[in-house]
PAZAPA-4460 file (N, C-alpha, C; in steps of 0.05 Angstrom, whole numbers, plus 32768, in hexadecimal, padded with zeros to 4 digits):
% residues 340
    n_x    n_y    n_z   ca_x   ca_y   ca_z    c_x    c_y    c_z   seq   type   mol
   7FF2   8592   9132   7FED   8597   9116   7FD5   8589   910D     1      M     A
   7FC8   8593   90F8   7FAF   8587   90ED   7FB6   8570   90DB     2      V     A
   7FA8   8559   90DE   7FAF   8541   90CF   7F98   853A   90BE     3      E     A
   7F9C   8534   90A4   7F88   852B   9092   7F7F   850F   9099     4      S     A
   7F65   850A   9096   7F5A   84EF   909D   7F56   84DE   9082     5      K     A
   7F5A   84EC   906C   7F55   84DE   9052   7F6F   84DD   9042     6      T     A
   7F76   84C6   9037   7F8F   84C3   9028   7F8A   84D1   900D     7      L     A
   7F9D   84E1   9005   7F9C   84EE   8FEB   7FB5   84E6   8FDC     8      V     A
   7FB1   84E0   8FC1   7FC7   84D9   8FB0   7FD5   84BF   8FB5     9      G     A
   7FEE   84BB   8FAC   7FFD   84A4   8FB0   7FF1   848A   8FA4    10      H     A
   7FE2   848F   8F8D   7FD4   8479   8F80   7FE9   8463   8F76    11      E     A
   7FFF   846C   8F6D   8014   8459   8F62   801E   8446   8F77    12      A     A
   8021   8452   8F8F   802A   8441   8FA7   8015   842C   8FAE    13      V     A
   7FFB   8435   8FAF   7FE6   8422   8FB5   7FE5   840C   8FA1    14      L     A
   7FE8   8413   8F87   7FE8   83FF   8F72   8000   83EC   8F74    15      Q     A
   8017   83F8   8F7B   802F   83E7   8F7F   8029   83D1   8F94    16      F     A
   801D   83DA   8FAB   8019   83C6   8FC1   8004   83B2   8FB9    17      F     A
   7FF0   83BC   8FAA   7FDB   83A9   8FA1   7FE7   8393   8F8F    18      A     A
   7FF9   839B   8F7E   8006   8387   8F6C   8018   8375   8F7D    19      N     A
   8027   8380   8F91   8039   8370   8FA2   8028   835B   8FB1    20      S     A
   8011   8363   8FBB   8001   8350   8FC9   7FF5   833B   8FB7    21      L     A
   7FEE   8343   8F9F   7FE3   8330   8F8C   7FF8   831A   8F85    22      E     A
   8010   8323   8F83   8027   8310   8F7C   8033   8303   8F94    23      L     A
   802A   830B   8FAD   8036   8303   8FC5   8054   8308   8FC8    24      D     A
   805A   8321   8FC1   8076   8329   8FC1   807A   8343   8FD2    25      R     A
   806E   8342   8FEA   8073   8359   8FFB   808F   8357   9008    26      L     A
   809C   836F   900B   80B6   836F   9019   80B0   8370   9037    27      C     A
   80C5   836D   9046   80C1   836E   9064   80C2   838A   906F    28      S     A
   80D2   839C   9061   80D6   83B8   906B   80D4   83CB   9056    29      T     A
   80C3   83E0   9059   80C0   83F6   9046   80C7   8410   9053    30      Y     A
   80D6   8421   9046   80DD   843B   9050   80CE   8450   903E    31      L     A
   80BB   845F   904A   80AB   8472   903A   80B8   848E   9040    32      F     A
   80C2   8499   902A   80D1   84B3   902C   80C3   84C9   901C    33      S     A
   80BF   84DF   9029   80B3   84F5   901B   80AE   850D   902E    34      G     A
   80A9   8525   9024   80A4   853D   9031   808F   8538   9048    35      R     A
   8093   8548   905E   8081   8547   9074   8065   854E   906C    36      A     A
   8051   8541   9075   8035   8549   9072   8029   8540   9057    37      G     A
   8036   852D   9048   802B   8525   9030   801A   850A   9032    38      I     A
   8018   8502   904B   8007   84EA   9051   8015   84CF   9053    39      G     A
   802F   84CF   905A   803E   84B5   905D   8031   84A3   9072    40      K     A
   802B   84AE   9089   8020   849E   909F   8004   8493   9097    41      R     A
   7FF3   84A4   908C   7FD9   849B   9084   7FDA   8486   906D    42      L     A
   7FED   848A   905B   7FF2   8477   9046   7FFA   845C   9052    43      L     A
   800B   845B   9065   8014   8443   9071   7FFE   8435   907F    44      C     A
   7FEB   8444   908C   7FD5   8438   9099   7FC1   842C   9085    45      K     A
   7FBE   843A   906E   7FAC   8430   9059   7FB8   8416   904E    46      T     A
   7FD2   8415   904A   7FE0   83FD   903F   7FDF   83E6   9053    47      L     A
   7FE1   83ED   906D   7FE0   83D9   9082   7FC4   83CB   9082    48      A     A
   7FAF   83DB   907F   7F94   83D0   907E   7F90   83BF   9065    49      Q     A
   7F9C   83C8   904F   7F9A   83B8   9036   7FA8   839D   903B    50      L     A
   7FC0   839D   9046   7FCF   8385   9049   7FC1   8371   905B    51      I     A
   7FB3   837B   9071   7FA7   836A   9084   7F89   8363   907C    52      L     A
   7F7F   836F   9068   7F63   836B   9060   7F5F   834F   9056    53      C     A
   7F49   8343   905E   7F44   8327   9056   7F34   8325   903B    54      K     A
   7F29   833C   9032   7F1A   833A   9019   7F20   8353   9007    55      Q     A
   7F3A   8359   9005   7F41   8371   8FF6   7F3A   836F   8FD8    56      R     A
   7F35   8386   8FCC   7F2F   8386   8FB0   7F43   8399   8FA3    57      D     A
   7F56   838E   8F95   7F6A   839F   8F88   7F7B   83AE   8F9C    58      G     A
   7F7A   83CA   8F9A   7F88   83D9   8FAC   7F76   83E5   8FC2    59      R     A
   7F60   83D9   8FC7   7F4E   83E2   8FDC   7F47   83CD   8FF0    60      S     A
   7F48   83D4   9009   7F3E   83C2   901E   7F20   83C1   901D    61      A     A
   7F15   83AA   9025   7EF8   83A7   9023   7EE9   83BA   9037    62      C     A
   7EF5   83BF   904F   7EE8   83D0   9063   7ED3   83C2   9074    63      G     A
   7ECD   83A8   906F   7EB7   839B   907C   7EC0   8381   9089    64      S     A
   7ED8   8376   9083   7EE0   835D   9090   7EE8   8363   90AD    65      C     A
   7EEE   834E   90BD   7EF3   8351   90D9   7F0D   8361   90DD    66      S     A
   7F21   835D   90CB   7F3A   836B   90CC   7F36   8389   90C7    67      S     A
   7F28   8390   90B2   7F22   83AC   90AC   7F12   83BA   90C2    68      C     A
   7EFE   83AD   90CC   7EEE   83B9   90E1   7EFE   83BE   90FB    69      L     A
   7F10   83AA   9101   7F22   83AF   9117   7F35   83C5   9112    70      A     A
   7F3E   83C8   90FA   7F51   83DC   90F2   7F43   83F7   90F5    71      F     A
   7F2B   83FA   90EC   7F1C   8414   90EE   7F19   841C   910A    72      E     A
   7F17   8409   911B   7F13   840F   9138   7F2E   8411   9147    73      D     A
   7F44   8411   9137   7F60   8413   9142   7F65   83FC   9157    74      A     A
   7F59   83E4   9151   7F5B   83CE   9163   7F65   83B5   9155    75      A     A
   7F70   83B7   913E   7F7C   83A0   9130   7F96   8399   913C    76      N     A
   7F98   8381   9149   7FB0   837A   9157   7FC8   8375   9145    77      P     A
   7FC3   8373   912C   7FD8   836C   9118   7FE3   8385   910A    78      Y     A
   7FDB   839C   9113   7FE7   83B6   910A   7FED   83C7   9123    79      F     A
   8007   83D1   9124   800E   83E1   913A   801F   83F9   912F    80      Q     A
   801A   8410   9139   802A   8428   9134   803A   842D   914E    81      E     A
   8055   842C   914B   8066   842F   9162   8076   8448   9163    82      R     A
   8079   8454   917B   8089   846D   917F   809B   8467   9196    83      H     A
   80B4   8460   9190   80C6   8457   91A5   80CC   846D   91BB    84      F     A
   80CE   8485   91B3   80D3   849A   91C7   80BC   849D   91DB    85      F     A
   80A4   849C   91D0   808C   84A1   91E0   8086   8487   91F3    86      L     A
   808F   8471   91EA   8089   8457   91F9   809B   8451   9210    87      E     A
   80B1   845F   9212   80C5   8457   9226   80BB   8462   9242    88      R     A
   80C2   8453   9255   80BD   845B   9272   80D5   846D   927A    89      S     A
   80D3   8476   9294   80E7   8488   929E   8103   847B   929F    90      S     A
   8103   8460   92A4   811E   8453   92A7   8126   8444   928D    91      N     A
   8119   844A   9277   811E   843C   925D   8129   844F   9249    92      E     A
   813A   8445   9237   8144   8454   9220   8133   844C   9208    93      S     A
   8134   845B   91F3   8127   8453   91D9   8131   8438   91CF    94      A     A
   814B   8433   91D4   8156   8418   91CC   8149   8402   91DB    95      V     A
   8143   8405   91F5   8135   83F1   9205   811A   83EB   91F9    96      D     A
   810C   8401   91F0   80F1   83FE   91E4   80F3   83EE   91CA    97      V     A
   8108   83F5   91B9   810B   83E5   91A1   810F   83C7   91A6    98      V     A
   811F   83C1   91BB   8124   83A5   91C1   8109   8398   91C9    99      R     A
   80F9   83A6   91D7   80DF   839B   91DE   80CD   8398   91C6   100      G     A
   80CF   83AB   91B3   80C1   83A9   919A   80C9   8390   918B   101      F     A
   80E3   838B   9189   80EC   8374   917B   80E1   8359   9186   102      I     A
   80E1   8359   91A1   80D5   8341   91AF   80B7   833E   91A7   103      R     A
   80A9   8355   91A7   808D   8354   919E   8089   8349   9181   104      D     A
   809A   8353   9170   8099   834B   9154   809E   832C   9152   105      V     A
   80B1   8323   9161   80B8   8306   915F   80A1   82F5   9169   106      D     A
   8093   8300   917E   807B   82F0   9189   8065   82F0   9174   107      K     A
   8060   8306   9168   804A   8308   9153   8051   82F7   913B   108      V     A
   806A   82F6   9134   8072   82E6   911C   806E   82C8   9122   109      S     A
   8071   82C0   913B   806C   82A4   9141   804F   829C   913E   110      S     A
   803D   82AF   913D   8021   82A8   9139   801B   82A3   911C   111      S     A
   802E   82AA   910B   802C   82A5   90EE   8015   82B6   90E1   112      K     A
   800E   82CC   90ED   7FFA   82DE   90E3   8008   82F7   90D8   113      H     A
   8002   82FF   90C0   800F   8316   90B4   800A   832E   90C5   114      K     A
   801E   833E   90CC   801C   8356   90DD   802B   836E   90D0   115      S     A
   8021   8385   90D6   802E   839D   90CB   8035   83B1   90E2   116      V     A
   804D   83BC   90E2   8055   83D0   90F5   805E   83E9   90E8   117      Y     A
   8054   83FF   90F3   805A   841A   90E9   806C   8429   90FC   118      L     A
   8084   8432   90F3   8096   8442   9102   809B   845D   90F6   119      L     A
   808B   8471   90FD   808C   848C   90F0   80A4   849A   90F7   120      P     A
   80AC   84AE   90E6   80C3   84BF   90EB   80DC   84B2   90F5   121      N     A
   80E4   849D   90E6   80F9   848D   90F0   8115   849B   90EF   122      F     A
   8116   84B0   90E1   8131   84C0   90E1   8135   84CE   90FB   123      E     A
   8120   84D0   910C   8122   84DD   9126   8131   84CD   913B   124      S     A
   8135   84B3   9134   8142   84A2   9148   8161   84A3   9144   125      Y     A
   816F   84A0   915A   818C   84A0   9158   8196   8487   914A   126      S     A
   81B1   8488   9142   81BD   8471   9135   81BB   8458   9147   127      N     A
   81BD   845C   9160   81BD   8445   9173   81A0   8437   9172   128      E     A
   818B   8448   9171   8171   843C   916F   816C   842F   9155   129      V     A
   8175   843B   913F   8172   842E   9125   8182   8415   9123   130      Q     A
   8199   8414   912E   81A9   83FC   912C   819D   83E6   913D   131      N     A
   818E   83EC   9152   8180   83D8   9163   816C   83C9   9153   132      A     A
   8162   83D6   913F   814D   83C9   912E   8159   83BA   9116   133      L     A
   8173   83BE   9111   817F   83B4   90F9   817D   8396   90F6   134      L     A
   8182   8387   910C   8182   8369   9109   8166   835F   9100   135      K     A
   8150   836B   910A   8136   8364   9102   8132   8369   90E4   136      T     A
   813D   8380   90DA   813A   8386   90BD   814D   8372   90AD   137      L     A
   8164   836A   90B8   8174   8358   90A9   8168   833C   90A7   138      E     A
   815C   8333   90BD   8150   8319   90BD   8133   831C   90C6   139      E     A
   8122   8326   90B4   8106   832C   90BC   80F6   8313   90C1   140      P     A
   80E6   8314   90D6   80D4   82FE   90DE   80C0   82FA   90C6   141      P     A
   80B8   82E1   90C4   80A4   82DA   90AF   8089   82E8   90B4   142      V     A
   807E   82F4   90A0   8062   8300   90A2   8062   831C   90AE   143      G     A
   807A   8328   90B4   807B   8342   90BF   8082   8357   90AA   144      I     A
   8072   836D   90A9   8078   8383   9097   807C   839C   90A8   145      V     A
   8092   83AA   90A3   8099   83C2   90B3   8099   83D9   90A0   146      I     A
   808B   83EE   90A7   808B   8407   9098   809A   841C   90A9   147      F     A
   80AE   8428   909C   80BC   843F   90A8   80B6   8457   9097   148      L     A
   80B2   846F   90A5   80AE   8487   9096   80C2   849C   909D   149      T     A
   80C9   84AD   908A   80DC   84C2   908F   80D7   84DA   907E   150      T     A
   80DC   84F3   908B   80DC   850C   907C   80F8   8512   9072   151      D     A
   810B   8504   907D   8127   850A   9077   8137   84EF   9073   152      N     A
   8139   84E8   9059   8146   84CD   9056   8163   84CC   905D   153      E     A
   8170   84E4   905F   818C   84E4   9068   8190   84DD   9085   154      K     A
   817A   84DF   9095   817B   84D7   90B1   8179   84B9   90B6   155      G     A
   8176   84A9   90A0   8174   848B   90A3   818F   847F   909E   156      I     A
   8196   846D   90B0   81B0   845F   90AD   81B0   8451   9091   157      L     A
   81C7   8450   9084   81CA   8441   906B   81C3   8425   906D   158      E     A
   81CA   8419   9085   81C5   83FB   9089   81A6   83F7   908A   159      T     A
   8198   840B   9095   817A   8409   9096   816F   840E   907A   160      I     A
   817B   8422   906D   8171   842A   9052   8174   8412   903F   161      H     A
   818C   8405   903F   8192   83F0   902C   8180   83D7   9031   162      S     A
   8175   83D4   9048   8164   83BC   904E   8147   83C2   904A   163      R     A
   8140   83D9   9040   8124   83E1   903E   811E   83E5   9020   164      S     A
   8105   83E0   901A   80F9   83E8   8FFF   80F2   8405   9002   165      Q     A
   8101   8417   8FF4   80FA   8434   8FF7   80E6   843E   8FE3   166      V     A
   80D2   844B   8FEF   80BB   8456   8FDF   80BD   8474   8FE1   167      M     A
   80C5   8481   8FCB   80C6   849E   8FCB   80AB   84AA   8FC4   168      H     A
   80A0   84B9   8FD5   8085   84C4   8FD2   8087   84E1   8FC7   169      L     A
   8077   84E7   8FB3   8077   8501   8FA8   8063   8513   8FB7   170      S     A
   8068   852E   8FB8   8055   8541   8FC2   803B   853F   8FB4   171      P     A
   8026   8547   8FC0   800C   8546   8FB3   800A   855C   8F9E   172      L     A
   7FFA   8558   8F89   7FF7   856D   8F75   7FE3   8581   8F7F   173      T     A
   7FE3   859B   8F75   7FD0   85AE   8F7D   7FB3   85A5   8F79   174      P     A
   7FAE   8596   8F63   7F93   858D   8F5E   7F89   857A   8F72   175      Q     A
   7F9B   8566   8F7A   7F94   8553   8F8F   7F8E   8561   8FA9   176      Q     A
   7F9E   8574   8FB0   7F9B   8582   8FCA   7F81   8593   8FCA   177      M     A
   7F7C   85A0   8FB5   7F65   85B1   8FB3   7F4C   85A0   8FB6   178      K     A
   7F4B   858A   8FA7   7F34   8579   8FA8   7F2F   856D   8FC3   179      Q     A
   7F44   8564   8FD2   7F42   8559   8FEB   7F3A   856D   9000   180      S     A
   7F46   8584   9000   7F40   859A   9013   7F23   85A2   9010   181      L     A
   7F1A   85A4   8FF7   7EFD   85AB   8FF2   7EEB   8597   8FFD   182      T     A
   7EF1   857D   8FF8   7EE0   8567   9002   7EE0   8567   9022   183      Q     A
   7EF4   856F   902D   7EF5   8570   904C   7EEA   8589   9056   184      Q     A
   7EDF   859A   9045   7ED2   85B2   904F   7EE5   85C9   9056   185      G     A
   7EFD   85C7   904C   7F10   85DC   9052   7F12   85EE   903A   186      I     A
   7F0A   8606   903C   7F09   8618   9026   7F15   8634   902F   187      G     A
   7F1C   8643   901A   7F27   865E   9020   7F26   866E   9006   188      S     A
   7F24   8687   900A   7F24   8698   8FF1   7F3E   8695   8FE2   189      D     A
   7F54   8691   8FF1   7F6D   868E   8FE2   7F7A   8672   8FE7   190      D     A
   7F67   865E   8FE2   7F70   8642   8FE5   7F88   863B   8FD3   191      L     A
   7F88   8646   8FBA   7F9E   8640   8FA9   7FB9   864A   8FB4   192      D     A
   7FB8   8660   8FC1   7FD1   866B   8FCD   7FDA   8659   8FE4   193      H     A
   7FC7   8650   8FF4   7FCE   863F   900B   7FDA   8625   9001   194      L     A
   7FD0   861B   8FEB   7FDA   8601   8FE0   7FF6   8606   8FD5   195      I     A
   7FFB   861D   8FC9   8017   8622   8FC0   802A   8623   8FD8   196      R     A
   8022   862E   8FED   8032   8631   9004   803A   8615   9011   197      L     A
   8026   8603   900F   8027   85EA   901B   803B   85D6   900D   198      S     A
   8043   85DC   8FF4   8056   85CD   8FE5   804E   85AF   8FE3   199      E     A
   8036   85A8   8FDE   802E   858C   8FDB   8029   857D   8FF4   200      G     A
   8028   858C   900B   8024   857F   9025   8007   8584   902E   201      S     A
   7FF7   8570   9030   7FDC   8573   9039   7FDA   857C   9055   202      M     A
   7FEC   8574   9066   7FEC   857C   9082   7FF1   859A   9084   203      E     A
   8005   85A5   9074   800A   85C0   9074   7FF2   85D1   906B   204      M     A
   7FE6   85C7   9054   7FCE   85D6   904A   7FB9   85D6   905E   205      A     A
   7FB2   85C1   906C   7F9E   85C1   9081   7FA6   85D4   9098   206      M     A
   7FC0   85D4   909F   7FC8   85E7   90B4   7FC3   8603   90AC   207      N     A
   7FCC   860A   9092   7FC9   8626   9089   7FAC   862E   9087   208      Y     A
   7F99   861B   9086   7F7D   8622   9085   7F74   8628   90A1   209      S     A
   7F82   8621   90B5   7F78   8626   90D2   7F7B   8643   90D8   210      H     A
   7F6A   864E   90E9   7F69   866A   90EE   7F83   8674   90FB   211      E     A
   7F91   8663   910A   7FAA   866D   9117   7FBF   8671   9102   212      A     A
   7FC1   8660   90ED   7FD3   8664   90D8   7FCB   867B   90C5   213      Y     A
   7FB0   867C   90C1   7FA7   8692   90AF   7FAD   86AD   90BD   214      R     A
   7FAC   86AE   90D7   7FB2   86C7   90E4   7FCE   86D0   90E0   215      A     A
   7FE1   86BC   90DF   7FFC   86C1   90DC   8001   86CA   90BE   216      I     A
   7FF4   86BE   90AB   7FF8   86C7   9090   7FED   86E3   908B   217      L     A
   7FD6   86EA   9097   7FCB   8704   9094   7FDE   8719   90A1   218      V     A
   7FE8   8711   90B8   7FFB   8723   90C7   8015   8729   90B6   219      W     A
   8020   8714   90AA   8037   8718   909A   8032   872B   9083   220      I     A
   801B   8726   9076   8013   8737   905F   8012   8755   9069   221      E     A
   8006   8759   9080   8004   8775   908B   801F   8780   9092   222      T     A
   8031   8770   909F   804B   877A   90A6   805B   8783   908F   223      V     A
   805B   8774   9079   806B   877A   9062   8063   8793   9055   224      L     A
   804C   879E   905D   8043   87B7   9052   8049   87D0   9063   225      R     A
   8053   87CB   907B   8057   87E1   908E   8071   87F0   9085   226      Q     A
   806F   880B   9085   8087   881B   907B   809D   881D   9090   227      P     A
   8097   881F   90AA   80AC   8821   90BE   80A4   8811   90D7   228      Q     A
   80A7   87F6   90D5   809F   87E4   90EA   80AF   87E6   9104   229      P     A
   80A3   87E1   911A   80B1   87DE   9134   80B7   87C0   9136   230      D     A
   80D0   87B8   9134   80D7   879D   9133   80D4   878E   914C   231      F     A
   80D9   879C   9162   80D4   878E   917C   80B7   8788   9180   232      L     A
   80A6   879C   917A   8089   8798   917D   807F   8781   916B   233      S     A
   808B   8780   9152   8084   876A   9140   808B   874F   914B   234      L     A
   80A3   874E   9157   80AC   8735   9163   8099   872B   9177   235      A     A
   8090   873E   9189   807B   8736   919E   8061   872D   9191   236      E     A
   805A   873A   917B   8041   8731   916E   8044   8716   9161   237      E     A
   805C   8710   9157   8062   86F5   914B   8060   86E0   9161   238      A     A
   806A   86E5   9177   806A   86D2   918D   804D   86CB   9195   239      K     A
   803D   86E0   9196   801F   86DC   919D   8013   86CB   9188   240      V     A
   8018   86D1   916F   800C   86C0   9159   8016   86A5   9159   241      L     A
   8030   86A0   9161   803B   8686   9163   802D   8675   9179   242      G     A
   8024   8683   918D   8016   8675   91A3   7FFD   8667   919A   243      N     A
   7FF0   8672   9186   7FD9   8666   917B   7FDE   864B   916E   244      G     A
   7FF6   8647   9163   7FFC   862D   9156   7FFC   8618   916A   245      I     A
   8003   861B   9183   8005   8607   9198   7FE9   85FB   919E   246      A     A
   7FD4   8608   9196   7FB9   85FE   919D   7FAE   85EE   9187   247      K     A
   7FBD   85E9   9172   7FB3   85D8   915C   7FBC   85BC   915F   248      I     A
   7FAA   85A8   915E   7FB2   858C   9160   7FB8   8584   917D   249      G     A
   7FC3   856C   9181   7FC7   8561   919B   7FE2   8567   91A8   250      D     A
   7FF5   8570   9196   8010   8574   91A0   8014   8591   91AB   251      V     A
   801D   8593   91C4   8023   85AD   91CF   8040   85B5   91C8   252      E     A
   8042   85CC   91BB   805C   85D7   91B4   8068   85EA   91C8   253      L     A
   8082   85E9   91CC   808E   85FC   91DE   808F   8617   91D0   254      S     A
   8096   862D   91DE   8096   8647   91D2   80AA   8648   91BB   255      E     A
   80C1   863A   91BF   80D5   863B   91A9   80CB   862C   9192   256      R     A
   80BE   8615   9196   80B3   8606   917F   809D   8615   9172   257      Q     A
   808D   8625   917F   8079   8635   9173   8085   864A   9160   258      Q     A
   809B   8656   9169   80A9   866A   915A   80B6   865C   9141   259      L     A
   80C0   8645   9145   80CD   8637   912E   80B7   8630   9119   260      E     A
   809F   8629   9121   8089   8625   910F   8082   863F   9101   261      E     A
   8080   8654   9112   807A   866F   9107   808D   8677   90F1   262      W     A
   80A8   8672   90F7   80BB   8679   90E3   80B8   8669   90C8   263      V     A
   80B0   864F   90CB   80AC   863F   90B2   8096   864D   90A2   264      K     A
   8080   8654   90AF   8069   8661   90A1   8072   867C   9094   265      I     A
   8080   868C   90A4   808A   86A6   909B   809B   86A3   9083   266      F     A
   80AE   8690   9083   80C1   868D   906C   80B3   8683   9053   267      E     A
   80A0   8671   9055   8091   8667   9040   8083   867E   9031   268      K     A
   8074   868E   9042   8066   86A4   9036   8078   86BA   902B   269      F     A
   808C   86C0   903B   809F   86D6   9034   80AD   86D0   9018   270      Y     A
   80B8   86B8   9016   80C8   86B2   8FFE   80B7   86AE   8FE7   271      F     A
   809F   86A1   8FEA   808E   869D   8FD4   8085   86B9   8FC8   272      E     A
   807D   86CC   8FDB   8073   86E6   8FD4   808B   86F6   8FC6   273      K     A
   80A2   86F4   8FD3   80B9   8703   8FC9   80C1   86FA   8FAC   274      A     A
   80C1   86DF   8FAA   80C9   86D4   8F90   80B6   86DD   8F7A   275      L     A
   809C   86DD   8F80   8088   86E5   8F6C   808C   8702   8F63   276      S     A
   8098   8712   8F74   809B   872F   8F6E   80B6   8736   8F61   277      K     A
   80CB   8727   8F67   80E6   872F   8F60   80F3   871D   8F4B   278      V     A
   80E6   8707   8F44   80F2   86F3   8F33   80FE   86FD   8F19   279      R     A
   80F3   8713   8F10   80FC   871E   8EF6   810D   8737   8EFA   280      H     A
   8115   873B   8F12   8126   8753   8F17   8140   874B   8F23   281      H     A
   8156   8751   8F14   8170   8746   8F1B   817A   8751   8F37   282      F     A
   8179   876A   8F3C   8183   8775   8F55   8173   876A   8F6D   283      V     A
   8159   876B   8F6B   8148   8762   8F81   814D   8744   8F85   284      A     A
   8152   8733   8F71   8157   8718   8F75   8172   8713   8F84   285      M     A
   8184   8724   8F7F   819E   8723   8F8F   819A   8728   8FAD   286      Q     A
   8189   873B   8FB3   8181   8741   8FCF   8173   8729   8FDB   287      I     A
   8161   871D   8FCC   8152   8706   8FD6   8165   86EF   8FDC   288      L     A
   8178   86EA   8FCA   818C   86D4   8FCE   819C   86DA   8FE9   289      N     A
   81A3   86F3   8FED   81B2   86F9   9006   81A0   86F6   901F   290      T     A
   8188   86FD   901A   8173   86FA   9030   8171   86DE   903A   291      T     A
   8171   86CA   9027   8170   86AF   902D   8185   86A6   9041   292      L     A
   819E   86AE   903D   81B4   86A7   904E   81B2   86B5   9069   293      D     A
   81AA   86CF   9068   81AA   86DE   9082   8194   86D4   9093   294      D     A
   817C   86CC   9087   8166   86C3   9097   816C   86A7   90A2   295      L     A
   817C   8697   9094   8184   867D   909D   8194   8680   90B8   296      L     A
   81A6   8693   90B9   81B7   8698   90D0   81A5   86A2   90E7   297      S     A
   8193   86B5   90E1   8181   86C0   90F4   816E   86AB   90FF   298      A     A
   8165   8697   90EF   8155   8682   90F8   8163   866F   910B   299      K     A
   817D   866B   9107   818B   8659   9118   818D   8667   9135   300      R     A
   818E   8681   9135   818D   868F   914F   8173   868C   915E   301      S     A
   815D   868B   914F   8144   8687   915C   8143   866B   9169   302      I     A
   814F   8658   915C   8150   863B   9166   8161   8639   917F   303      V     A
   8177   8647   917F   818B   8643   9194   818E   8659   91A9   304      S     A
   8184   8672   91A3   8189   8689   91B4   8177   8689   91CC   305      H     A
   817F   8692   91E2   816F   8691   91FA   815B   86A7   91FA   306      G     A
   8160   86BE   91ED   814D   86D4   91EC   813D   86D3   91D2   307      L     A
   8124   86C8   91D4   8115   86C3   91BC   810B   86DE   91B0   308      L     A
   8103   86F0   91BF   80FA   870A   91B5   8110   8718   91A6   309      S     A
   8128   8718   91B1   8140   8726   91A3   8146   8719   9188   310      L     A
   8148   86FF   9189   814F   86F0   9170   8139   86F2   915B   311      S     A
   8121   86F2   9164   8109   86F5   9151   8108   8710   9146   312      L     A
   810F   8726   9156   8110   8741   914D   8125   8744   9138   313      E     A
   813B   8738   913C   8152   8739   9128   8148   872C   910F   314      N     A
   813B   8715   9110   8132   8706   90F8   811F   8718   90E8   315      Y     A
   810C   8725   90F6   80F8   8736   90E9   8104   874E   90DC   316      L     A
   8118   8759   90EA   8125   8771   90DF   8133   876A   90C5   317      Q     A
   8141   8754   90C4   814E   874C   90AB   8139   8747   9095   318      I     A
   8124   8738   909B   8111   8730   9087   8102   8749   907B   319      A     A
   80F8   875A   908D   80E9   8771   9084   80FA   8787   9077   320      I     A
   8112   878C   9082   8123   87A0   9077   812B   8797   905A   321      S     A
   8131   877E   9057   8138   8773   903C   811F   8774   9029   322      R     A
   8108   8770   9034   80F1   8772   9023   80ED   878F   9019   323      W     A
   80F1   87A1   9029   80EF   87BD   9022   8103   87C5   900C   324      M     A
   811C   87BA   900F   8130   87BE   8FFA   8127   87B2   8FE0   325      Q     A
   811D   879A   8FDF   8115   878D   8FC7   80FE   879C   8FBA   326      M     A
   80EA   87A4   8FCA   80D3   87B2   8FBF   80DB   87CD   8FB2   327      M     A
   80F0   87DB   8FBD   80F9   87F4   8FB1   8105   87EF   8F96   328      R     A
   8115   87DA   8F93   8122   87D4   8F7A   810D   87CB   8F66   329      F     A
   80F9   87BC   8F6F   80E5   87B1   8F5C   80D5   87C8   8F50   330      V     A
   80D2   87DF   8F5F   80C3   87F5   8F54   80D2   8804   8F3E   331      R     A
   80EC   87FF   8F3E   80FC   880E   8F29   80FF   87FC   8F11   332      I     A
   80FA   8806   8EF9   80FC   87F5   8EE1   8117   87E8   8EDE   333      P     A
   8118   87CF   8ED7   8131   87C1   8ED4   8145   87CF   8EC0   334      E     A
   813A   87DB   8EAB   814C   87E6   8E97   815C   87FF   8EA0   335      E     A
   8155   880A   8EB8   8165   8820   8EC2   817F   8817   8ECE   336      T     A
   8184   87FC   8ED1   819D   87F3   8EDC   81AE   87E9   8EC6   337      Y     A
   81C9   87ED   8EC9   81DD   87E3   8EB7   81EF   87D0   8EC5   338      H     A
   81F1   87B7   8EBD   8201   87A4   8ECA   821B   87A0   8EBD   339      Y     A
   8230   879F   8ECB   824B   879A   8EC0   824F   877D   8EB8   340      E     A
***
């Protein structure tokens, strides 16, 4: 996935931390919760640099002290981003890695130098892994600040949640996103539409501006206009388009993961477009509501079924057939219907 290099928004959080530093009232653990792609990880890095800066000015790091220079070179020893799953060796569990992490934290704490640790996507860890970190959060070492991030707060144990200062982050506004995307040289004739699809997520907006995603959106638009589609052929075309997503960024996605990502894009476009057309038509809205439930079941089949082409064909048949139904009703004036 494409990642933004520039922090956008979250000014209130930056000011909150600037005030906390001024008053010397930092907590030991912060949980940053918010929608995927709104900049939680980049915000944490920005805050870490601010905390470690030797000459900060309000809510801005100086950018020129030894700490900031080392931070910019990803060489500041007092900031670490840790990924327990990725760090384990073949004979280690994630819990073993956490125990090693705790020993590292204790060693750094003994140096009496303020240090910051970032643990992204903390909800992805099992209860056992989260519990392994609990004692460190209950009795935090002096000078240690731990940032946890999550896209799904329900995946965080209550014991972890209650020991953290929770920071709820809002999606970015369309104005913030448009300004940032334009500054980064990302433009499109229908940029406003892409921003609406992204729902306040800069990562999603940047993804949708990529040609692989744009090709999917153009394909969906074309498919919804076909009078008698061949659903099996469409399923094969969808798989080919999904393959293009795997080439974006550093993460290689499996075929099933590519299709899951394709489905996310399809649904965002499909439901936004459908709602804009049928929101004022009672009968068509009932069809759309039914479509939501049916596509959810079909999507589960894509995730679990062994025959991807077959499950994807079924998904497309439901979506496009229902689309045709809705469009037929939308063409008929609402006043010709009589509701009991």
